[in-house]
DOMIKOL-298054 format. One record per residue (C-alpha): residue in three letters; chain; x, y, z. Coordinates in steps of 0.001 Angstrom, whole numbers, plus 500000, padded with zeros to 6 digits. Example, Ala and Ser with C-alpha at 12.3 -4.5 7.8 and 13.67 -1.06 7.14 Angstrom:
2
+------+-----+--------+--------+--------+
| type | mol |      u |      v |      w |
+------+-----+--------+--------+--------+
|  ALA |   A | 512300 | 495500 | 507800 |
|  SER |   A | 513670 | 498940 | 507140 |
+------+-----+--------+--------+--------+
//
This chain:
250
+------+-----+--------+--------+--------+
| type | mol |      u |      v |      w |
+------+-----+--------+--------+--------+
|  UNK |   A | 506539 | 514482 | 496966 |
|  UNK |   A | 509231 | 516693 | 495577 |
|  UNK |   A | 508354 | 519694 | 493264 |
|  UNK |   A | 510323 | 517880 | 490716 |
|  UNK |   A | 508245 | 514721 | 490461 |
|  UNK |   A | 504873 | 515736 | 488981 |
|  UNK |   A | 503530 | 512322 | 488456 |
|  UNK |   A | 504196 | 511243 | 491857 |
|  UNK |   A | 501416 | 511064 | 494957 |
|  UNK |   A | 500529 | 514148 | 496124 |
|  UNK |   A | 502747 | 514327 | 499360 |
|  UNK |   A | 506057 | 515397 | 500128 |
|  UNK |   A | 508914 | 513294 | 498903 |
|  UNK |   A | 511904 | 512697 | 501236 |
|  UNK |   A | 515435 | 513560 | 500414 |
|  UNK |   A | 517134 | 510161 | 500392 |
|  UNK |   A | 513963 | 508506 | 498188 |
|  UNK |   A | 514432 | 510597 | 495359 |
|  UNK |   A | 518297 | 509718 | 495754 |
|  UNK |   A | 517289 | 506362 | 495755 |
|  UNK |   A | 514590 | 506587 | 493033 |
|  UNK |   A | 517260 | 508386 | 490452 |
|  UNK |   A | 520162 | 506147 | 491349 |
|  UNK |   A | 518803 | 503357 | 489304 |
|  UNK |   A | 518876 | 503601 | 485028 |
|  UNK |   A | 515995 | 502176 | 483239 |
|  UNK |   A | 517849 | 499132 | 481814 |
|  UNK |   A | 518546 | 498122 | 485652 |
|  UNK |   A | 515212 | 498851 | 486969 |
|  UNK |   A | 513360 | 495766 | 486091 |
|  UNK |   A | 516748 | 493446 | 485872 |
|  UNK |   A | 517013 | 493259 | 489716 |
|  UNK |   A | 517907 | 489832 | 490921 |
|  UNK |   A | 515291 | 489087 | 493630 |
|  UNK |   A | 516513 | 488473 | 497046 |
|  UNK |   A | 513150 | 488985 | 498820 |
|  UNK |   A | 512384 | 486008 | 501423 |
|  UNK |   A | 508890 | 484168 | 502022 |
|  UNK |   A | 506769 | 485814 | 504584 |
|  UNK |   A | 506470 | 483849 | 508009 |
|  UNK |   A | 502189 | 483365 | 507228 |
|  UNK |   A | 501770 | 485003 | 510936 |
|  UNK |   A | 500230 | 487878 | 508949 |
|  UNK |   A | 497448 | 485086 | 508273 |
|  UNK |   A | 496940 | 484336 | 511246 |
|  UNK |   A | 493799 | 485976 | 513373 |
|  UNK |   A | 494434 | 488162 | 516771 |
|  UNK |   A | 492797 | 487157 | 519678 |
|  UNK |   A | 489190 | 488250 | 520152 |
|  UNK |   A | 490097 | 490793 | 522768 |
|  UNK |   A | 493134 | 492383 | 521207 |
|  UNK |   A | 490497 | 492798 | 518259 |
|  UNK |   A | 487616 | 494351 | 520164 |
|  UNK |   A | 489841 | 496748 | 521932 |
|  UNK |   A | 491238 | 497704 | 518387 |
|  UNK |   A | 488282 | 498326 | 516849 |
|  UNK |   A | 486977 | 500489 | 519985 |
|  UNK |   A | 490113 | 502141 | 519496 |
|  UNK |   A | 489312 | 503002 | 515842 |
|  UNK |   A | 485973 | 504494 | 516677 |
|  UNK |   A | 487514 | 507445 | 518180 |
|  UNK |   A | 487393 | 510465 | 515832 |
|  UNK |   A | 490727 | 511667 | 514527 |
|  UNK |   A | 492136 | 515175 | 515071 |
|  UNK |   A | 493038 | 517502 | 512819 |
|  UNK |   A | 493619 | 515913 | 510037 |
|  UNK |   A | 495817 | 517376 | 506977 |
|  UNK |   A | 496074 | 517302 | 503309 |
|  UNK |   A | 500153 | 516851 | 503074 |
|  UNK |   A | 502006 | 513763 | 503976 |
|  UNK |   A | 504970 | 515200 | 506063 |
|  UNK |   A | 508306 | 514077 | 504891 |
|  UNK |   A | 509637 | 510896 | 505996 |
|  UNK |   A | 513173 | 508986 | 505856 |
|  UNK |   A | 512717 | 506362 | 503119 |
|  UNK |   A | 516281 | 504622 | 502699 |
|  UNK |   A | 517756 | 503204 | 505461 |
|  UNK |   A | 515130 | 503248 | 507874 |
|  UNK |   A | 515052 | 499784 | 510027 |
|  UNK |   A | 511761 | 498331 | 509952 |
|  UNK |   A | 512659 | 497133 | 513600 |
|  UNK |   A | 511987 | 500534 | 515242 |
|  UNK |   A | 508693 | 500709 | 513948 |
|  UNK |   A | 507532 | 497426 | 514410 |
|  UNK |   A | 504391 | 497328 | 516530 |
|  UNK |   A | 504908 | 495675 | 520234 |
|  UNK |   A | 501845 | 493347 | 518608 |
|  UNK |   A | 503453 | 492371 | 515561 |
|  UNK |   A | 500332 | 493708 | 513981 |
|  UNK |   A | 501994 | 496133 | 511389 |
|  UNK |   A | 502213 | 495292 | 508011 |
|  UNK |   A | 504448 | 496738 | 504793 |
|  UNK |   A | 502218 | 498359 | 502177 |
|  UNK |   A | 502830 | 499676 | 499114 |
|  UNK |   A | 500625 | 501390 | 496615 |
|  UNK |   A | 502120 | 502039 | 493149 |
|  UNK |   A | 501589 | 502648 | 489386 |
|  UNK |   A | 501894 | 504576 | 486196 |
|  UNK |   A | 500309 | 508113 | 486187 |
|  UNK |   A | 497814 | 507196 | 484057 |
|  UNK |   A | 497609 | 503181 | 484720 |
|  UNK |   A | 495802 | 501813 | 487488 |
|  UNK |   A | 497016 | 501815 | 491331 |
|  UNK |   A | 498097 | 498485 | 492529 |
|  UNK |   A | 498390 | 497413 | 496210 |
|  UNK |   A | 501095 | 494936 | 497658 |
|  UNK |   A | 501300 | 493959 | 501389 |
|  UNK |   A | 504131 | 492455 | 502895 |
|  UNK |   A | 504962 | 491037 | 506311 |
|  UNK |   A | 508055 | 493572 | 505862 |
|  UNK |   A | 510333 | 495244 | 502998 |
|  UNK |   A | 512440 | 492205 | 503074 |
|  UNK |   A | 509545 | 489505 | 502131 |
|  UNK |   A | 507864 | 488746 | 499186 |
|  UNK |   A | 504413 | 490086 | 498967 |
|  UNK |   A | 501821 | 487725 | 500344 |
|  UNK |   A | 498888 | 490196 | 498746 |
|  UNK |   A | 498894 | 491866 | 495357 |
|  UNK |   A | 495275 | 493266 | 494241 |
|  UNK |   A | 495020 | 495695 | 490807 |
|  UNK |   A | 492969 | 498833 | 491890 |
|  UNK |   A | 490274 | 500047 | 489971 |
|  UNK |   A | 491409 | 503448 | 490299 |
|  UNK |   A | 493984 | 505094 | 488240 |
|  UNK |   A | 496688 | 506739 | 489952 |
|  UNK |   A | 496455 | 510267 | 489149 |
|  UNK |   A | 493219 | 509858 | 490382 |
|  UNK |   A | 494400 | 508385 | 493914 |
|  UNK |   A | 496699 | 511569 | 493509 |
|  UNK |   A | 493641 | 513915 | 493921 |
|  UNK |   A | 491871 | 512181 | 496604 |
|  UNK |   A | 494874 | 511846 | 498675 |
|  UNK |   A | 495308 | 515451 | 498539 |
|  UNK |   A | 491975 | 516276 | 500025 |
|  UNK |   A | 493389 | 514631 | 503098 |
|  UNK |   A | 491510 | 511560 | 503470 |
|  UNK |   A | 490783 | 508457 | 501605 |
|  UNK |   A | 488456 | 505510 | 502642 |
|  UNK |   A | 489105 | 502396 | 500086 |
|  UNK |   A | 486605 | 499442 | 500576 |
|  UNK |   A | 486971 | 496293 | 498755 |
|  UNK |   A | 483441 | 494218 | 498692 |
|  UNK |   A | 482722 | 490719 | 497745 |
|  UNK |   A | 479792 | 488242 | 498556 |
|  UNK |   A | 480247 | 484885 | 500373 |
|  UNK |   A | 480097 | 482284 | 498478 |
|  UNK |   A | 476894 | 480360 | 498703 |
|  UNK |   A | 478336 | 476535 | 498508 |
|  UNK |   A | 480022 | 474964 | 501289 |
|  UNK |   A | 483488 | 476415 | 500290 |
|  UNK |   A | 486402 | 477693 | 502722 |
|  UNK |   A | 487951 | 480285 | 500534 |
|  UNK |   A | 490162 | 482644 | 503060 |
|  UNK |   A | 489258 | 486242 | 502381 |
|  UNK |   A | 492670 | 487399 | 500972 |
|  UNK |   A | 491944 | 484438 | 498206 |
|  UNK |   A | 489206 | 485947 | 496726 |
|  UNK |   A | 490065 | 486777 | 493346 |
|  UNK |   A | 487362 | 489740 | 492585 |
|  UNK |   A | 486418 | 492446 | 494578 |
|  UNK |   A | 483915 | 495346 | 494068 |
|  UNK |   A | 485661 | 498824 | 494688 |
|  UNK |   A | 484545 | 501985 | 496374 |
|  UNK |   A | 486478 | 504936 | 497549 |
|  UNK |   A | 485344 | 507588 | 499466 |
|  UNK |   A | 481806 | 505691 | 499160 |
|  UNK |   A | 482250 | 506147 | 495126 |
|  UNK |   A | 481933 | 502616 | 493316 |
|  UNK |   A | 485009 | 502900 | 490981 |
|  UNK |   A | 484535 | 499515 | 489553 |
|  UNK |   A | 486448 | 495910 | 490201 |
|  UNK |   A | 489658 | 494989 | 491882 |
|  UNK |   A | 491551 | 491974 | 490758 |
|  UNK |   A | 493453 | 489835 | 493094 |
|  UNK |   A | 496840 | 488369 | 491060 |
|  UNK |   A | 499674 | 486714 | 491702 |
|  UNK |   A | 502892 | 488878 | 491499 |
|  UNK |   A | 504582 | 489355 | 488622 |
|  UNK |   A | 507816 | 489709 | 487708 |
|  UNK |   A | 507648 | 493262 | 487676 |
|  UNK |   A | 505766 | 493621 | 490833 |
|  UNK |   A | 509021 | 491691 | 492458 |
|  UNK |   A | 511316 | 494086 | 490721 |
|  UNK |   A | 509482 | 496980 | 492134 |
|  UNK |   A | 509603 | 495511 | 495734 |
|  UNK |   A | 513382 | 494606 | 495201 |
|  UNK |   A | 514112 | 497974 | 494238 |
|  UNK |   A | 512051 | 499083 | 497256 |
|  UNK |   A | 513803 | 496862 | 499801 |
|  UNK |   A | 515501 | 499782 | 501677 |
|  UNK |   A | 512752 | 502277 | 501892 |
|  UNK |   A | 510662 | 501568 | 504858 |
|  UNK |   A | 508536 | 504641 | 504765 |
|  UNK |   A | 508119 | 507232 | 502008 |
|  UNK |   A | 507155 | 508233 | 498609 |
|  UNK |   A | 508486 | 508437 | 494962 |
|  UNK |   A | 509305 | 507552 | 491492 |
|  UNK |   A | 510864 | 504774 | 489764 |
|  UNK |   A | 512267 | 505234 | 486415 |
|  UNK |   A | 510098 | 503706 | 483685 |
|  UNK |   A | 511113 | 502941 | 479803 |
|  UNK |   A | 510062 | 506793 | 478155 |
|  UNK |   A | 510872 | 505236 | 474864 |
|  UNK |   A | 508096 | 503478 | 474727 |
|  UNK |   A | 505607 | 504586 | 477377 |
|  UNK |   A | 506624 | 508216 | 476913 |
|  UNK |   A | 506878 | 511130 | 479381 |
|  UNK |   A | 504262 | 509112 | 481518 |
|  UNK |   A | 506567 | 506223 | 481753 |
|  UNK |   A | 507653 | 507030 | 485366 |
|  UNK |   A | 505858 | 505110 | 488081 |
|  UNK |   A | 505102 | 506713 | 491201 |
|  UNK |   A | 505082 | 504985 | 494823 |
|  UNK |   A | 504195 | 505509 | 498258 |
|  UNK |   A | 505487 | 502922 | 500993 |
|  UNK |   A | 504109 | 503146 | 504414 |
|  UNK |   A | 503427 | 501059 | 507575 |
|  UNK |   A | 499776 | 499834 | 507756 |
|  UNK |   A | 498155 | 498627 | 510916 |
|  UNK |   A | 495919 | 495468 | 510459 |
|  UNK |   A | 492855 | 495148 | 512177 |
|  UNK |   A | 490883 | 491526 | 511820 |
|  UNK |   A | 487082 | 491709 | 512463 |
|  UNK |   A | 486169 | 488200 | 511681 |
|  UNK |   A | 486947 | 485856 | 508730 |
|  UNK |   A | 485323 | 488001 | 506525 |
|  UNK |   A | 486480 | 491381 | 507247 |
|  UNK |   A | 490069 | 493086 | 508028 |
|  UNK |   A | 490998 | 496723 | 508084 |
|  UNK |   A | 494821 | 498240 | 507039 |
|  UNK |   A | 495203 | 501836 | 508507 |
|  UNK |   A | 498180 | 503641 | 507306 |
|  UNK |   A | 500478 | 504629 | 509702 |
|  UNK |   A | 501554 | 508056 | 509560 |
|  UNK |   A | 505032 | 509171 | 511179 |
|  UNK |   A | 503908 | 512038 | 512375 |
|  UNK |   A | 499983 | 511798 | 513013 |
|  UNK |   A | 499495 | 515822 | 512723 |
|  UNK |   A | 500518 | 515476 | 509176 |
|  UNK |   A | 499412 | 513395 | 506159 |
|  UNK |   A | 496409 | 512064 | 504497 |
|  UNK |   A | 494485 | 509352 | 506319 |
|  UNK |   A | 494189 | 506206 | 504071 |
|  UNK |   A | 492213 | 503145 | 505111 |
|  UNK |   A | 491525 | 499964 | 503226 |
|  UNK |   A | 488775 | 497194 | 504143 |
|  UNK |   A | 488288 | 494268 | 502936 |
|  UNK |   A | 485025 | 493041 | 503583 |
|  UNK |   A | 483148 | 490096 | 502199 |
|  UNK |   A | 479197 | 490142 | 502887 |
+------+-----+--------+--------+--------+
//
């Protein structure tokens, strides 16, 4: 993040991202007309088994030379298509939250689509900042299989036990996207990758009213109907923290 943004996620913020964030006033940040479109549902479908096996093997290789700082990366005006995976297996992931509030995760097919999954994580924004500064974060969301014969999709599970780097932090809760969630996604519509802050209502929320966000592409790997993993794609593999999010039903 930029040096002037003390409440943001702990990595460098691009200049274009800062400009975008500061250009919105408090009165308009929650009143944007929503122009996001419905996703195509392609992200809900499982990938061919051969591709899943290949990706799982590829991810088993060690990662060389992890760093602590996220690289400066373009945030506004970057075409999503230029970063699109040849397998169409990338999604847009956004982590956002107030400095002393809980972090939420929103997954979108691309920045122009409505989120198809929103989960409130059992982790405060400032705690996640500290974890990211160490260079590697592993978030595991775990739930139990239903004993009765109910066909519940993995992303329809309402409650998850959450672990961050092996430590249990509480429970993640799936929710429908709120008006505030949609307004945030709308404000970030032009942002493909980057980090920054969006202005909050400092009169009622105090100096911690700014909302920090981190947006990146995530590579989606389908293990089975009961497990999926999202690996954050850094624009520079030699810089930046590693962030992986595992959803598993046991």
